[in-house]
N, C-alpha and C positions, 0 to 999 in steps of 0.2 A: 459392414456395420450391422449389428443386430440389436433390436429393441424388443423388450418384453413387457407385457402388461403386468402390473403388480398382482400378486396372488389375492384371492378373495379372503381377506382376513377380517371381515366386518362382523363375524360371529365369534366373539370372544368366549361365550359361554358354551360353545359346542365342543364336547369332549372328543368327538370323532374327527375334528379338524386337526390334521397333522401336516407336516411339511410335504409329505408325499402327495396328499390329496390336493394341496395348494399347487404343487408343481404340475399335476395332471390338468388343472384348470387354467394354467398359463397359456397365453397365445403368443407365439413368436412370429415377428415380422422381419423379414430380411430386406435390406435396402441396398441397392447397388449404386455407387456414386460414379458419375462419369468424370474421368480424370484426363480426358483428351485435351481440354483447354487449360489445364493446370500444369503443364510441363515446364513452362518458363516462369519461375517464381521470382526472378530478379526484376527490379523496377526498370522501366524504360528510360526514365530521365532522373537525374540527380537534382534535388532541390538546392537552390542557391540561397544561403542564409547570410545576410549582412548583419553581423553583430557589431555593436558599438565597442570601440576600444577603450573609451573613458567616459566619465560622466555618471549619471544616475542609472546604472545598470542594476539588475536584480542581484547579481553577485556582490557588487560593491555595497548595496544597501544591507544585505544579509551580513556581510563581514563587519560593517559599521555597527550594526545592532548587536552582534556577538561581542565585539570589543567593548561596547558600552555596558553590556551586562557584566562582563568580567571586571571592568573598572568599578562599577557600582558595588559589586560584592567585595572587592578589595577595600574600598573606602569604608564599608560597614564593618569589615573585619578589623581594620585599623582602629576605628573608633571603639569597638568592643574590647579589643585586647589592651589598648593604651589607656582607656578611660577618659580620653580627651576627644574633643571634636576634631574634624579634619583640618580646619583652619588653624586651630590652636596647635595641632601637631606640626603643621608647617611653619608656625611662629608668626602668623599674620594677625593674630588677635591677642 
């Protein structure tokens, strides 16, 4: 892996400042990474996850919220296109 210091671009008004002069001023540092301990990338143990099968799970709550949003939009659309309220459309009023 090679890292380089940024070129010295702090002199914007200097007409002699070119890409070549900036590249001459750059310092390059080479870093060698020791990979002897990184040969085994697999986990040593598998986590045990006990997920609930029913009840107030996050998936159930998200699904319930999405269904409520669809139902609300449907009721508003029915009232808009029929010109009647939802209860009047059902014949309850």
